[in-house]
C-alpha positions as CSV (number, residue, x, y, z in Angstrom):
1,M,26.5,119.9,85.3
2,A,27.5,117.2,87.8
3,S,26.5,113.6,88.3
4,V,27.5,111.0,90.9
5,C,26.6,107.3,91.3
6,H,23.1,106.5,90.0
7,G,22.6,110.1,89.1
8,I,23.8,109.2,85.6
9,E,20.3,108.1,84.9
10,I,19.0,111.7,84.6
11,P,21.5,113.1,82.1
12,A,21.4,109.8,80.2
13,R,17.6,109.9,79.9
14,A,17.8,113.5,78.9
15,G,20.1,112.6,76.0
16,I,23.1,114.7,77.0
17,V,25.8,112.1,77.6
18,K,26.5,111.0,74.0
19,G,30.3,111.2,73.5
20,L,31.0,112.3,77.0
21,R,33.6,110.5,79.2
22,M,31.9,110.0,82.6
23,A,32.3,108.1,85.9
24,T,29.4,106.3,87.5
25,V,28.8,103.4,89.8
26,A,29.8,100.3,87.9
27,K,26.2,99.0,88.1
28,C,25.1,101.9,85.8
29,K,27.9,101.4,83.2
30,F,25.5,99.9,80.7
31,D,23.0,102.7,81.1
32,L,25.6,105.3,80.3
33,E,27.0,103.4,77.4
34,V,23.7,102.5,75.8
35,C,22.9,106.2,75.8
36,G,26.2,107.0,74.0
37,G,28.5,107.9,77.0
38,I,31.9,106.5,77.7
39,Y,32.4,104.8,81.0
40,V,35.6,105.7,83.0
41,N,36.4,104.1,86.3
42,E,38.0,107.1,88.0
43,P,37.0,109.2,91.1
44,C,36.7,112.3,89.0
45,V,36.0,112.7,85.3
46,I,35.6,116.2,83.7
47,D,34.5,116.3,80.1
48,R,33.4,119.6,78.7
49,H,30.4,120.7,80.8
50,M,30.1,117.4,82.8
51,F,31.7,116.7,86.2
52,S,31.2,113.1,87.4
53,G,32.2,110.7,90.1
54,R,31.5,107.0,90.8
55,T,30.0,107.2,94.3
56,Y,29.6,109.7,97.1
57,H,33.0,108.4,98.3
58,D,34.5,110.3,95.4
59,S,32.9,113.7,96.3
60,G,36.2,115.0,97.6
61,H,37.6,114.6,94.1
62,F,34.9,116.2,91.9
63,V,33.0,118.7,94.0
64,G,35.9,121.1,94.4
65,P,36.6,121.4,90.6
66,W,32.8,121.6,89.9
67,I,32.4,124.5,92.4
68,K,35.5,126.3,90.9
69,A,33.9,126.0,87.4
70,I,30.6,127.4,88.7
71,E,32.4,130.3,90.3
72,A,34.4,131.0,87.1
73,S,31.2,131.0,85.1
74,L,29.6,133.5,87.5
75,A,32.6,135.8,87.3
76,R,32.2,136.3,83.6
């Protein structure tokens, strides 16, 4: 799964961020943390099944690893 910027709202509301280290736009730090996630201010954070970035400006950092993980899971 991948999340960028305000997209954190979806997995946070779904209850799947607890204990995950994730990047998000600083404005959503509280939303992540109140749902049990751990805010990391980096362009790419990969924790278990979650790939995240702060803003669309970070896409070059997290989209490539995310696509490689998808390809690897399809190859199984």
